[in-house]
TORBAKE-534223 format. One record per residue (C-alpha): x negated, y negated, z negated. Coordinates in steps of 0.2 Angstrom, whole numbers, padded with zeros to 4 digits, always signed. Last residue first. Layout:
BEGIN
XYZ
...
//
This chain:
BEGIN
+0134-0043-0030
+0153-0042-0037
+0148-0024-0042
+0133-0029-0053
+0143-0045-0061
+0158-0033-0065
+0146-0020-0072
+0138-0034-0083
+0153-0040-0089
+0160-0021-0093
+0143-0016-0101
+0146-0033-0112
+0162-0028-0119
+0157-0010-0122
+0140-0016-0131
+0153-0027-0142
+0167-0016-0147
+0162-0014-0165
+0172-0027-0172
+0188-0024-0161
+0192-0008-0173
+0198-0022-0186
+0207-0012-0199
+0193+0000-0208
+0183-0017-0208
+0197-0025-0216
+0198-0013-0228
+0180-0014-0235
+0180-0030-0234
+0197-0034-0246
+0189-0020-0259
+0173-0031-0259
+0182-0047-0262
+0193-0040-0275
+0176-0032-0284
+0168-0048-0285
+0181-0057-0292
+0181-0046-0307
+0163-0049-0308
+0167-0064-0311
+0149-0072-0318
+0140-0069-0303
+0154-0076-0291
+0155-0093-0301
+0137-0095-0304
+0133-0094-0284
+0148-0106-0280
+0141-0118-0292
+0124-0117-0285
+0130-0118-0267
+0142-0134-0269
+0126-0143-0279
+0117-0140-0264
+0129-0147-0252
+0131-0143-0234
+0141-0155-0222
+0149-0142-0220
+0161-0133-0232
+0155-0119-0241
+0162-0100-0235
+0166-0090-0251
+0169-0072-0252
+0180-0056-0246
+0196-0063-0241
+0195-0055-0224
+0200-0071-0213
+0189-0081-0225
+0173-0071-0223
+0176-0067-0204
+0176-0086-0202
+0158-0087-0208
+0154-0079-0190
+0147-0093-0181
+0136-0099-0197
+0138-0119-0201
+0150-0116-0212
+0137-0111-0226
+0140-0091-0231
+0146-0083-0249
+0147-0066-0247
+0154-0051-0255
+0147-0032-0251
+0160-0020-0247
+0151-0013-0232
+0164-0023-0222
+0160-0037-0228
+0141-0035-0229
+0140-0029-0210
+0152-0045-0205
+0138-0058-0213
+0125-0048-0205
+0131-0052-0189
+0127-0071-0192
+0134-0079-0176
+0126-0094-0170
+0118-0099-0187
+0112-0115-0191
+0106-0121-0207
+0110-0106-0217
+0116-0102-0234
+0120-0086-0232
+0121-0076-0250
+0126-0059-0251
+0130-0051-0269
+0130-0038-0279
+0117-0026-0269
+0113-0009-0268
+0127-0004-0257
+0120-0018-0243
+0104-0010-0247
+0112+0008-0243
+0116+0000-0225
+0101-0008-0224
+0089+0007-0224
+0078+0006-0212
+0069-0009-0221
+0060-0025-0214
+0045-0038-0221
+0052-0039-0238
+0052-0052-0252
+0055-0050-0269
+0062-0064-0280
+0065-0064-0300
+0045-0064-0304
+0043-0079-0293
+0056-0087-0303
+0044-0102-0310
+0053-0116-0297
+0034-0120-0292
+0033-0101-0292
+0047-0099-0280
+0042-0114-0269
+0025-0105-0267
+0035-0089-0262
+0045-0099-0251
+0028-0106-0240
+0021-0088-0240
+0035-0078-0233
+0030-0076-0215
+0043-0071-0207
+0052-0053-0201
+0067-0051-0213
+0072-0045-0230
+0074-0056-0245
+0079-0047-0262
+0083-0059-0277
+0085-0054-0295
+0097-0061-0308
+0096-0055-0327
+0086-0069-0334
+0095-0080-0321
+0111-0078-0329
+0105-0082-0348
+0094-0097-0343
+0109-0103-0333
+0106-0105-0313
+0098-0119-0306
+0083-0109-0303
+0094-0095-0292
+0102-0111-0282
+0084-0120-0276
+0079-0102-0269
+0094-0101-0259
+0091-0117-0253
+0074-0114-0247
+0081-0098-0240
+0090-0107-0229
+0095-0096-0214
+0086-0107-0202
+0068-0109-0214
+0069-0090-0215
+0070-0084-0198
+0073-0066-0198
+0088-0060-0209
+0095-0052-0225
+0097-0062-0240
+0104-0052-0256
+0107-0057-0274
+0105-0041-0285
+0113-0042-0304
+0107-0034-0318
+0117-0026-0333
+0113-0009-0328
+0094-0011-0325
+0085-0013-0310
+0069-0005-0307
+0070-0010-0287
+0068+0009-0283
+0082+0012-0295
+0094+0001-0289
+0092+0006-0271
+0095+0025-0277
+0109+0020-0288
+0120+0009-0271
+0115+0024-0260
+0122+0036-0273
+0139+0025-0275
+0140+0023-0257
+0142+0042-0253
+0158+0040-0245
+0153+0028-0232
+0157+0009-0233
+0153+0002-0215
+0137-0001-0207
+0133+0013-0199
+0148+0009-0187
+0137-0004-0178
+0144-0022-0177
+0141-0030-0162
+0156-0045-0165
+0168-0046-0150
+0160-0056-0135
+0164-0071-0128
+0161-0073-0108
+0156-0090-0101
+0154-0093-0081
+0171-0097-0079
+0169-0113-0090
+0158-0120-0080
+0142-0129-0086
+0145-0146-0091
+0127-0147-0096
+0127-0156-0116
+0146-0156-0120
+0148-0139-0110
+0134-0131-0119
+0140-0137-0137
+0158-0134-0136
+0153-0115-0128
+0146-0111-0146
+0164-0112-0155
+0167-0097-0146
+0155-0086-0155
+0145-0071-0147
+0145-0080-0130
+0138-0070-0117
+0133-0082-0103
+0133-0080-0083
+0118-0087-0076
+0121-0094-0058
+0113-0111-0061
+0119-0127-0052
+0129-0133-0066
+0115-0133-0080
+0115-0118-0092
+0101-0107-0090
+0089-0117-0081
+0093-0132-0093
+0089-0119-0108
+0071-0118-0100
+0070-0136-0096
+0076-0141-0114
+0062-0129-0121
+0047-0135-0110
+0052-0154-0114
+0056-0151-0132
+0038-0143-0135
+0029-0156-0124
+0033-0170-0135
+0044-0186-0130
+0062-0178-0137
+0053-0177-0154
+0051-0197-0154
+0071-0198-0156
+0070-0190-0174
+0078-0171-0174
+0094-0165-0182
+0108-0171-0170
+0098-0173-0153
+0086-0161-0154
+0101-0148-0161
+0111-0151-0147
+0099-0148-0134
+0093-0131-0143
+0111-0126-0142
+0112-0109-0155
+0103-0094-0151
+0111-0077-0148
+0117-0082-0131
+0115-0068-0122
+0110-0072-0105
+0115-0063-0087
+0110-0067-0070
+0093-0074-0076
+0081-0084-0064
+0074-0096-0079
+0071-0093-0096
+0081-0094-0112
+0079-0078-0125
+0091-0064-0124
+0089-0063-0104
+0097-0050-0092
+0092-0048-0075
+0104-0039-0064
+0105-0025-0051
+0086-0026-0050
+0075-0028-0034
+0059-0024-0043
+0051-0034-0033
+0057-0050-0039
+0055-0044-0057
+0037-0045-0059
+0036-0063-0052
+0051-0071-0061
+0043-0060-0078
+0028-0070-0076
+0034-0089-0074
+0045-0084-0089
+0031-0077-0099
+0021-0092-0094
+0035-0107-0103
+0036-0094-0118
+0016-0094-0120
+0017-0112-0118
+0032-0114-0131
+0022-0103-0143
+0008-0112-0146
-0008-0104-0141
-0006-0101-0124
-0010-0087-0109
+0001-0072-0107
+0001-0052-0110
+0017-0045-0103
+0022-0030-0113
+0030-0020-0101
+0045-0008-0107
+0052+0008-0098
+0066+0015-0108
+0068+0033-0104
+0067+0038-0121
+0069+0023-0133
+0053+0014-0136
+0047+0015-0155
+0043+0001-0164
+0037-0017-0164
+0035-0025-0146
+0028-0040-0141
+0028-0052-0128
+0042-0043-0119
+0048-0038-0103
+0060-0023-0103
+0064-0010-0088
+0082+0000-0090
+0088+0012-0076
+0108+0011-0075
+0118+0026-0078
+0131+0021-0089
+0122+0029-0104
+0106+0016-0100
+0119+0001-0101
+0125+0007-0117
+0108+0009-0122
+0102-0009-0117
+0118-0015-0126
+0114-0007-0143
+0097-0012-0141
+0099-0031-0137
+0112-0033-0152
+0100-0025-0161
+0086-0038-0157
+0096-0053-0159
+0098-0046-0178
+0080-0043-0180
+0076-0028-0191
+0069-0015-0177
+0056-0028-0169
+0057-0035-0150
+0048-0052-0145
+0051-0063-0133
+0067-0056-0125
+0071-0051-0105
+0081-0036-0099
+0078-0029-0082
+0092-0019-0074
+0088-0006-0062
+0100+0004-0052
+0097+0023-0052
+0085+0032-0039
+0091+0050-0039
+0101+0051-0021
+0087+0038-0014
+0073+0049-0020
+0081+0066-0014
+0083+0058+0002
+0066+0051+0003
+0060+0069-0003
+0068+0076+0012
+0061+0064+0023
+0043+0067+0018
+0047+0087+0019
+0052+0085+0038
+0036+0075+0041
+0025+0087+0033
+0030+0104+0038
+0019+0108+0053
+0004+0117+0042
+0016+0127+0033
+0020+0138+0048
+0004+0146+0045
+0003+0158+0063
-0006+0143+0071
-0020+0147+0057
-0023+0162+0067
-0031+0150+0083
-0043+0144+0069
-0050+0161+0065
-0053+0166+0085
-0063+0149+0085
-0074+0153+0071
-0076+0171+0078
-0082+0166+0093
-0094+0153+0085
-0100+0165+0073
-0115+0168+0084
-0121+0151+0079
-0130+0139+0091
-0120+0122+0089
-0115+0124+0072
-0130+0130+0067
-0138+0117+0072
-0127+0104+0066
-0129+0112+0050
-0146+0110+0049
-0142+0090+0052
-0129+0089+0039
-0143+0097+0026
-0155+0084+0028
-0142+0069+0028
-0139+0077+0011
-0122+0075+0006
-0118+0076-0015
-0108+0087-0012
-0107+0103+0000
-0105+0104+0019
-0090+0113+0026
-0095+0123+0041
-0082+0131+0054
-0068+0139+0054
-0067+0151+0039
-0047+0150+0040
-0048+0145+0020
-0064+0136+0023
-0058+0123+0036
-0041+0123+0026
-0052+0119+0011
-0058+0104+0021
-0040+0095+0024
-0045+0083+0007
-0062+0078+0015
-0073+0079-0001
-0082+0094+0006
-0089+0086+0021
-0085+0092+0039
-0093+0102+0053
-0079+0111+0063
-0076+0124+0075
-0063+0119+0090
-0050+0137+0092
-0037+0120+0095
-0027+0124+0081
-0041+0123+0068
-0047+0107+0076
-0030+0099+0073
-0033+0105+0056
-0049+0094+0052
-0040+0080+0065
-0030+0079+0050
-0042+0073+0038
-0035+0073+0022
-0042+0058+0007
-0058+0055+0017
-0072+0044+0010
-0089+0047+0015
-0084+0058+0030
-0095+0069+0038
-0083+0074+0051
-0090+0082+0067
-0080+0092+0079
-0088+0107+0091
-0088+0113+0109
-0076+0101+0117
-0064+0103+0130
-0048+0109+0121
-0049+0096+0108
-0052+0082+0120
-0036+0087+0129
-0026+0086+0114
-0033+0068+0113
-0024+0061+0127
-0019+0045+0123
-0036+0039+0119
-0040+0026+0105
-0049+0009+0108
-0065+0011+0103
-0068+0028+0115
-0085+0027+0114
-0097+0038+0124
-0115+0045+0118
-0128+0054+0128
-0135+0039+0136
-0136+0029+0119
-0147+0043+0110
-0161+0034+0109
-0160+0030+0089
-0161+0014+0092
-0147+0014+0105
-0137+0024+0095
-0137+0013+0082
-0134-0001+0094
-0118+0008+0099
-0114+0011+0081
-0115-0009+0077
-0104-0014+0091
-0091-0001+0090
-0075-0010+0082
-0063+0002+0078
-0048+0013+0085
-0056+0030+0087
-0061+0043+0100
-0083+0045+0100
-0087+0057+0112
-0107+0064+0110
-0116+0072+0125
-0128+0088+0120
-0138+0096+0132
-0153+0085+0128
-0152+0088+0110
-0153+0106+0113
-0169+0105+0120
-0177+0090+0111
-0172+0099+0092
-0157+0089+0085
-0162+0074+0075
-0153+0063+0086
-0136+0072+0083
-0138+0070+0067
-0143+0053+0065
-0127+0049+0075
-0115+0060+0064
-0121+0052+0047
-0118+0034+0055
-0100+0041+0060
-0096+0045+0043
-0077+0044+0042
-0079+0027+0032
-0089+0019+0044
-0079+0025+0060
-0062+0019+0054
-0050+0028+0066
-0056+0045+0069
-0062+0057+0082
-0080+0066+0084
-0083+0077+0096
-0098+0085+0103
-0098+0093+0121
-0111+0105+0123
-0116+0104+0143
-0120+0120+0151
-0107+0119+0164
-0113+0100+0166
-0101+0086+0161
-0094+0073+0174
-0082+0068+0160
-0066+0070+0173
-0075+0088+0176
-0076+0090+0157
-0056+0083+0157
-0051+0098+0171
-0059+0113+0160
-0053+0108+0145
-0035+0109+0153
-0040+0126+0161
-0047+0133+0143
-0030+0129+0136
-0020+0137+0149
-0012+0148+0135
-0009+0134+0124
-0020+0127+0111
-0010+0121+0095
-0013+0104+0094
+0004+0100+0106
+0015+0106+0090
+0010+0092+0079
+0003+0094+0062
+0009+0085+0047
-0001+0095+0032
+0011+0100+0017
+0015+0088+0004
+0011+0086-0014
+0026+0076-0024
+0016+0064-0037
+0028+0056-0049
+0029+0071-0060
+0010+0071-0065
+0012+0052-0074
-0001+0043-0066
-0014+0037-0082
-0020+0024-0071
-0039+0029-0070
-0039+0047-0073
-0021+0050-0065
-0029+0042-0048
-0046+0052-0049
-0036+0067-0053
-0023+0065-0037
-0037+0062-0026
-0040+0078-0018
-0022+0085-0020
-0019+0080-0001
-0006+0072+0008
+0002+0063-0008
+0020+0058-0007
+0019+0046-0023
+0034+0039-0032
+0034+0021-0039
+0043+0017-0054
+0027+0012-0061
+0023+0014-0079
+0009+0025-0079
+0001+0012-0066
-0003+0020-0048
+0010+0008-0037
+0006-0008-0045
-0010-0002-0051
-0017-0001-0032
-0010-0019-0028
-0018-0027-0042
-0035-0018-0039
-0034-0024-0020
-0032-0041-0026
-0043-0041-0040
-0056-0033-0030
-0053-0045-0014
-0053-0061-0027
-0073-0055-0031
-0079-0052-0048
-0079-0032-0047
-0091-0034-0031
-0104-0041-0045
-0101-0025-0054
-0109-0016-0038
-0099-0007-0027
-0099+0013-0024
-0096+0021-0040
-0082+0009-0049
-0075+0001-0033
-0074+0018-0026
-0065+0024-0040
-0054+0008-0039
-0047+0011-0023
-0041+0029-0024
-0040+0037-0006
-0030+0032+0007
-0014+0041+0014
-0003+0040-0001
+0014+0038+0006
+0020+0027-0007
+0039+0028-0012
+0051+0013-0021
+0037+0001-0017
+0038-0015-0027
+0020-0020-0027
+0009-0015-0012
-0002-0001-0007
+0000+0006+0012
+0011+0016+0021
+0024+0008+0010
+0043+0015+0007
+0056+0003+0001
+0072+0012+0000
+0092+0009-0002
+0089-0005+0007
+0104-0018+0007
+0097-0032+0016
+0092-0049+0011
+0081-0044-0004
+0072-0034+0008
+0063-0048+0016
+0058-0057-0001
+0050-0041-0006
+0040-0040+0011
+0037-0057+0010
+0027-0056-0006
+0018-0041-0002
+0014-0048+0016
+0007-0063+0007
-0005-0051-0004
-0010-0041+0012
-0015-0059+0021
-0024-0064+0006
-0032-0047+0004
-0039-0050+0022
-0046-0066+0022
-0043-0083+0029
-0023-0082+0028
-0008-0084+0040
+0009-0071+0039
+0022-0071+0050
+0032-0054+0046
+0033-0043+0061
+0050-0035+0060
+0053-0018+0067
+0069-0009+0070
+0071+0009+0075
+0087+0013+0084
+0075+0026+0096
+0085+0019+0111
+0077+0003+0108
+0061+0009+0114
+0048+0002+0103
+0038-0012+0110
+0020-0009+0115
+0006-0006+0101
-0005-0018+0091
+0010-0024+0079
+0005-0034+0064
+0008-0038+0049
+0022-0025+0046
+0039-0022+0042
+0047-0007+0051
+0066-0004+0049
+0075+0012+0049
+0095+0017+0047
+0098+0036+0043
+0106+0048+0056
+0095+0064+0053
+0085+0060+0069
+0083+0043+0061
+0074+0050+0048
+0064+0060+0060
+0059+0046+0071
+0053+0036+0055
+0043+0051+0050
+0035+0055+0064
+0029+0033+0066
+0023+0034+0052
+0013+0050+0053
+0006+0041+0067
+0002+0026+0059
-0006+0035+0043
-0018+0043+0056
-0023+0027+0067
-0019+0030+0086
-0005+0019+0090
-0009+0003+0080
+0003-0003+0066
-0005-0014+0053
+0001-0020+0035
+0013-0006+0035
+0029-0007+0025
+0045+0005+0029
+0064+0000+0025
+0075+0014+0024
+0094+0013+0027
+0104+0028+0021
//
């Protein structure tokens, strides 16, 4: 496999930097391709024979968080250009498949160690967003935890699922184990440093002096009893700016006893073998590899309990672990004990025995094992985008059936939406995107921009839209051509509005000749309008069969279902039930249907009930029914889970739509045995004629024709029975009516494979 490793800054002496290089070398040893992306490389070039490539991304920015944000975006652009199996971060950033968790929880520190004003700064917002991208409960990033110390904090703040944490063993290098001649090696270094035989060599190792508590260590050295302090020589080894700590040592009067190696040292094991004690009084330390290194060198240590690896010092009884909360007085007292206790020899011997624990050396092979596992388990991601999901919409049901088919074929499913109503299928990752905007077209514009940003770092196999937004690989064309409606059904002034400009721009981004989006059509007639207005290339269109669910066919128990629905609505035997199903009452022509009901002969109207089911605001139509004196004959429901039963309970479906790209409910009705009257504006109206299962009204629409058709259908029970039987037979004879998800999946697979 090919692995991209990402780290903000690389220098040879940092803990996570050393871990990165060890992991990269092990991955190469196993034959994997490795490339390291970084913002700054502060080390000699790597030996080409290692086979590890390094790419320094050219990033500018005055502040650190700005540089890191830009690096994250540049990284995700870079890994799009190359076929990496995994992107592994050694710092927190968006878009990672795996994160090597060498740092502690940033949000925990920001909440408990910083003022509330700090959390208003851009720096906080940047670092918090990066951490959230990794640890959020919905993030796909796998987390390689070098200790269990911080896991509860991450889970508390981000509700990260426990199964995404993979606890690693320590990863000590074997050269840290004291060899037989360790005393000789140590004595040679002490001589080089000019230490007297009775001098006490005190050691502090770690890059990030402030975080690791160097100020606490300096205060403790300065507080030693005079006779003991005069024997101490304190050595600070690490990569960091030492200026402020050198001044602190001067103020404390211990500058002559303190030596800083602020550029790091290559011979850290020699220091461990030469020293008398190690200090790590950290404010914050997720692990603290140097604690175990001191164990294996036989070097007693004094550390704070909040160090992740302090548990090993306690386990092997090889030094002193300070309780929390930290007390400088306790630290001062403990340092005296560390240097003078008669337990020093046993502490040293106990630490040396830890070398027999093979788990202390397994970090690197375990990490690469996990990366191989992640790559094996990683499924290609499909991102689905739609403005709103609710269980009863035709577009929404088509989306769900296609997405489930893709999931069954092995894809991971990510959904971006503005609103989601209903249950989330198991295994789906649904993100509700909160955007600014009062009017819909502004919210849609902001949604499209947000999707582009989020989809970029997931590196999906394809982005599939069920509404028109830029950047789609595939668009499911459930909606008619917006530009065609704007020019044929609106006044010219409409095309000067902001709504028109935004909606037209998003449609143009999908259909213009320069776009790469493939279009899934639900009817052939849609293509003509899009080609007329955008000259879209024919090869980008793919016509799907209808996506009817098998459960819409007439079932053996249909009579029981019919009676249950009619009982619920308190319908008498002689009463007739008209049905309109569809979200978007204006488009579906509910006003036309209300006029038709009002125009029925008095005797017929008295035994007719109209049931309307769909997601929309019914207020205007209820007022219309009131004005037409038919309010008591009309029931409007927002949605139902038993539509197949409702289809059996009705006597006639009427669908007088102004505009309807498809109209799946028309096919669902006829195969259930429910006769249909629909306008010719419905894309699927031709199925009614092919099945001889109802009546299609010619365009242009005439209210009189609709009124007459409804009266004739309600007055002729025998004709309705003929239509019903014909529709049921049609549904049983045409298997292609149910193949839409399979066809859509086939097209998606073709596109993914071609990429």
